[in-house]
N, C-alpha and C positions, 0 to 999 in steps of 0.2 A: 504494500499499500504505499503511496507516494504521500509526501508531507501535506499537500493540498487536500487530499482525500481524507487524510486522518483529521486535519483541522476541521473540515467541513462536517465530519461525522458528530464531532463535539459540540453540543449545544446549538446547532443550526435550527432545530425546531423551535427552541425557546426564543431565539432572537426574532423568528418569523412571527411568532404570536404576539408580540410586543407592538407591532406596527399596523395600525388601522387608519383608514382615511373615510370617515362618513360610513356609507353602506359597503365601500368597496375595501377589501383587505388588499393591501399593497404586497407585492412580491419583495423577496429580499433584494434583488436587483434594483428595485424602484426606490429604495430608501437608503441603502448602504453603500458606501464606498469599497472598491475592491483592494485588497492588500495582497502582498506576494512574500513568500517565506523561502528564502534561499538558506540551504542547509550546507555546512562545511565541517568536516572533521579532519583528522590528520592524514588520511588517505584520499579523501575525495571530496568534490563539492557538486552540488546539485542547484541550478537556478531554476526557480519556479516561474513558468510561463503561463499558468493558468490562474492563479491567484484565488482568494476566497473572499466573499462578501463579509464584512465585519462592521459593526456599528461605528467604530472609530478606531484611532490609533492606540489608545489604552487598551482596548478589547483584543485587538490584534496582538499586541505585545504580551498580554497575559495569556492568550491562546498559544503564542510561541513558546511560552515557558513550560506549559503543559506538555506540548508536542515535544519539545527538547528532552524532557524528563522521561517521557514514554520511549523515545528513539534511544536514548542512552542506554535504556534496559537492554537492548538488543546487541550492543557493541560488546566485543569480548573484552572483559577486563584485562589490563596489562598495568605496567608501572603508573601510567596516568593516561586517561582517556578524556579528550575534550570534544564538546561539540558546539557548534556556534550556529545560531538561527538569526539572519539579518532580516528585518521586516521593512519592506517597501510599499510605499503607497502607489496610487494610479499614475503619478507622474514620475515614478521611479526614484524618488526621493526616500532615503532611508530615514524611518521614523523610529527605530529602536533595534537593539541587538540582544540576543540572549545567548550567555554563555553558561554551559552545563559542564561540570567536571565530575569524574570519580577518580580518586587517588587510592590506590591500594599500596600499603606498607606492611612487609612482612617482617616480624621480629622473631630472632632466633632464640 
């Protein structure tokens, strides 16, 4: 599952239920800006070309933190594992970055 797919799954229904306009329910695309989540770790990077509709930059950064924590679980632990998620808005401007790290120290 890609980053955008993962983030879309989390709370998409809750966001949609918050937005109404008179008798017409607005779609997520009608009311929300699109954010893009670029992921980088020590071995690879992925640029998000699809994006996800989110209420605002704060919500997008919060969702990036949740996604980073979940993705970090799938990385094989070594001496240090870092994961970076950069959040871009519709204009391509970076609005936030999440850094997640797991550090394993063994004691004899």
